[in-house]
N, C-alpha and C positions, 0 to 999 in steps of 0.2 A: 628807522633807517634815515640817514641824512638825505636832505632834499638835493636832487641833482642840480637844479638851477642855481641854488645858493653856492654850491661848490664849484660849478663849472662856468660861471658867467664870463670868466676870462680863462683862456687856455693855460697860460703860464704867467708867473710873475715877471716884471721887467728884468730882474737880474737873471732869471732863468732864460728869458729871451736872449739876452746878451750872450750867455754861455753857449746856447744852442747855435746861434747865428755865427759866433766866432768859430765854433767847431765846424759848421758848414763851410766856412771860408777855407779852413784847412783841408777839408775833404776835397774841395775843388782843385787843390794844388797837386802836383805830382808827388809821389811818395818821397822822393829824394829831398824835396823842398820841405816836407813836413818834419823830417828828422833834424833839420837845422833850426837854429834860433833865428828869430826875425831879424832881418837886416833893416834897422830903422831908417838909415840914410837912404837906402834904395826905395823903401816904402814911401818915404816923404817925397823923394824925387818923382815917383810915379804919381803921387797925389797932387803935387804941384803942377804936373803936366795935364791935370784934369781927368786922370783915370778914376772913374767912379768907384770901381772895386777897391782901389788903393785908398781912396778917400774914406770909404766906409770902414775898411779894416783898420786904418790908422785911427779913425775916430773911435771905433769900438775899443781898440787897445788903450787909448788914452783915457777912456771912461773907466775901464776895468783895471788898468795898470798892468795888463798882461804883456810883458816883453818890452814895454816902454814906460817912461815916467808918467804917472797918473796926472791928468789935467782935464778936469771935467769940462770947463768952459771951451778949451780948444778942441776937445773931442766932439762936443756938440756941433761946433762950427764945421768941422771936417765932415761929420755925418750929414749936416744940412747941405753942404756942397754936393754930396753924392745924391741926396734926396731930390735936389732940384734938377738932377740929370735923370730923373725917373728910375732911380735905383730903389726897387720895391722894398728890400729889407731895410734900407736906410730910412725910407719913409715910415715904415712900421715902427722902427726904433725911436724915431722922433716922436711918434705918437705916444709911446710908452714913457718917454722921458718927460713930456709935457703933462701926461696924466699923473705921474707920480712926483713931479717937481725935482727930477734928478738932473743937475747941471743947468737947469733953467727954472724960471718961475712956474709954479704949477698953473696950468691953464687947460681946463677940460675941453673948452670949445676948440682950442687949437689942436689938442690931442685928437679930437673927433675929426677935424679937418684933415689931418695927416693920415689917419686911419682910412678916411673916405677916399683920399687920393690914391692910396695903395690898394684899397679894396676894389675901387673901380677898375684898376688894372689887373685884377684877378688874384691878389695875394691872399691866401686863405687865412693866415693869422690875423691880418688886418680886417678881413671880413668878420671873423669871429669877435675881435675886439670892438669893432664898430657896432655889431649886434648887441654886445654887452652894454655899450653906452646907451643904446636905445632901450634896452631892457630895464636899465636902472634910471634913465633920465639924467645921465651925466654928460654935460657938455652939449647935449641935444635935448629936445623935448621927448619925454618918455613916450614910446610908441611900440607896443608889443607886436603889432603887425609888421613894422619895418624890422624889428628885432628878428622876428621869425624868418623874414625874407633873407636877411644877411646870414643868419645861422644856416639856412638851407644852402645858400651859395657856397659857404665854406664846407658844409657837410658833403655836398656833391663833389668836392675835390678830395674826399676821403679823409678829412680831418676828424679823428675820433671824438675829441671833446665837443666839436660842433655837431656831429652826428648825434651825440648823446643828449645835448641840450635841445636840439631840434626835436628829437624823439620825445623828450619830456614835455615840450610845448604841445606836440600832437596828442600826447596822452591826456593832457589836461584841457586841451582846447583853448590854449592861451595864444591869441594872435593868429591862430589858424583853426579851421574846422576840426573838431575833435575826431580822432581816428586812432583807436588803440591798436588796430591791425597795422597801420602804417608806422606807428610808434615802435611796435615790435620789430618790424623789418629794419628800421634805422638803428635800434639798439643792437640788433644782430650784426649789422655792418661794423659797428664800433667794437662789439664784443669779440668778433673774429680777428680784430687787431690787438687783442689782449688788453683792452681798455677796461679796467676794473669796475668803474661806476656803471658802465653799460652792461657788463656781465651781471652785476647785481640787480639792475632794473629788469633785465630780460628774465632772470631767474624768478623775480617777483611776479612778472606777468604769467609765467607758466604756473606758478604757485597759486595764483588767484583766478586764472582763467580769463584774463583780460587781454583781448587782441589775439590770443592763441588759446587752443583748448587746454584745460587743466592737464598738466603733465608733471607729476612730482619727480619722476626720474630725470627729466631734462632740467627741471628747476634745481634738483640736487647736484647735477653735473656742473651746471654753471656756477652755483654757489661754491662748489668744490674747486673749480678752476680759479675763481676770484680769490679764494682763501689761500692760494699758494703765494699771493703777493704779501707785502708787508703792511697792507691796509688793515688796521685793527678791526674796522667794522665788517670787513669781508669775513674774517674769522668768526666774529660774533654772529653774523647772519647764518653761516653754516652750522654753528653750534645750536642756534635756535631751531633751525630746520631739522637737525638730527634729534633734537629733544622733543619737538612739539608738532612735527608734521602729521597731518591727518591720516596719512598712510602708515599704519602700524608697523609694517615690515621694513620701513626705512629708518626706524628709530635705532639709535646707537648712543646710549648714555655715556659710555666710557669715553668715546671719541669726542662727544659733545663737551664733556668736562674739560678735556685737554684743550680743545679749541677755545672755550670760554676763558680759560686761564691765559692762553696765548693772546687773546684779544685784550685782556686787561693789562698784560705786560707790555704789549705794543703801544697801547694808547698812553700808558704812563711814560714810555720812552719818548713818544712824540711830544707830549706835554711837558716832559722833563719835570714831572712831579708825581705825586701818589694819586693823581686824579683817577677816579673810578666812576664813570657815568652810571646813573641808576638804571639806564636801559641795559647796560652790560651786567650789572649786578642781578637784574631780573633774569637775564639769560643764564647766568651761572646757577641761579636757584632752580630754574627749569631743568638744566642739564644734570644737576645733582639729584633732583627728584627722579628724573628718567633713569639714573644710574642706581636708584634705590637708596640714596643717601638723604633720607627725608629730614632728619634733624638738622643737618647742615643746610639743606634747602630752606628750611624755616628761617634759620638765622640770616641767610643771605637775602631772603625775601623781606624780612623785617628791616634789614639795612636799606634795601631799595626804597622802602616806604619812608624811612627817616630822611634819606637823601632827596627824595621827591619833595618832601615837605619843606626842605631848605632851599629849593629852587624858586627864588622870588621872581625870576624873569618869565616863568612859564605862565601863560594865560590861565585864568581860573577854570574855565571849562575843560581845557586840556588836562590840567592838574587833577580835576575831579574824575575825569574819565580814566586816567592812568591809575589813580588811587583805587578806583573800583576794581580795575583789572588786577592790580597787584594784590589786593585783599582777597579776591576770589582765588587766586593761585595759592596764596598763603593758607587759606582754608583747606584747599586740596592737599597740600603737603602735610598739614597737621593731621590729616586723615590717611596719611601714607598712600596718597594717590598722585601720580604724575599728571602734568597738564598736557593736553593735546588740543590743537586748534580745530575748530569745526571745519568740515569740508566746504569749500567755496561753491557758490552756485555757478559762477562763470558766466561769460557772455554767450548769448545765443548766436549760433551760426559762426562762431570763431573758427578760422581756418588754420591748419598747421603751417609751419614754415619749412618747405622742402629744402631750403638752402641751409638749414641748421643741421650740421653734422656732429654736434657735440657728443652724442652717444657713441658714434663710430670713433671719433677722435679720442675719447676716453676709454675705448675698448669695452663699451657696455651694451651693444645692441642685442647680444644673445644671453646676457646675464640675467639672473632672476633675483628679485629682492631677497636680502638675507633674512634668516629667521630671527624673530625677536629674541634677544638674550634675556636670561633670567636676571632681574635686578639684583645688584650686589647688596650685601648687608651694609647698614649705615656706618660710614667711616669718614675720616677727614676732618679738617678744621677750617674755619673761616680765616682767611689771611688778608 
């Protein structure tokens, strides 16, 4: 499962920031104004008069080329004028521009300064970005404690990426005292805003009994909700759950195969190549085995071993561990036996989350686990 911190150190890319903030500018206008094209002359007049919103919008448009002629240098100057008037979005954008060297020379220290200026005034995106700078030691001295502090400030404003990263730090005890119970609560806050990485992490806590009691039905419900997204790993996670869950009555080999195929299709589309990560190949093998397609499962598991061998970037200890796991599963499939994970011990005294309404939301509170289906005869091919 992809690490939350590595994927969420920054909430959005700079280009995405620009698009979102430009959209926010439109939302702030009356509907009649939104339907009209930008009046560049009028916008420039207001900017020249010192209107910070106009300076910000004009600068943003010149940087993106949206409705006006693109001019990076002039766009940066206009945004800087707004930033000096304590325009929080302008200050944040200046941080992203300096961090990535867009329209200005790349300067991480200056990026951190602008993030700090906006963060101190309470802008959540800047708080998140500043936290990421401390997390990575970019433009500032690496400091996991300060990173946690700023992630928490942004999290407390309801920012789902910040809530998820802060939860991850609580889960690992990175810069804050370790507390899987608090981590579960923060993951829940983000998950209830439909933030896929948080759904996945919360499901994993229910699956392993960390911070919350072991609850496979809640785990499955959160994996299921996450898998409705276009995130390939979310589909992969649900496929793995349906194929290998310790609770026998929750197995569904046929659906697991469909989800595993979807995950491979989505990841190939994202990578714009025929990339097939060996973790997903391993999931496909488990799904096929759960569906009674053991010969195909063998072939897919053998492929996962070959792909694992070719991964030169993987540390040797991790490679050996995965190799052992893959070989164990291959041996099972050769004996026409599906793989199921052992039941976790879970944490002692873990408390449930009364705020978690996922079962009610999914219409599952009164439903009973489905009966295990009879495995189908071996069919299908490796694609």
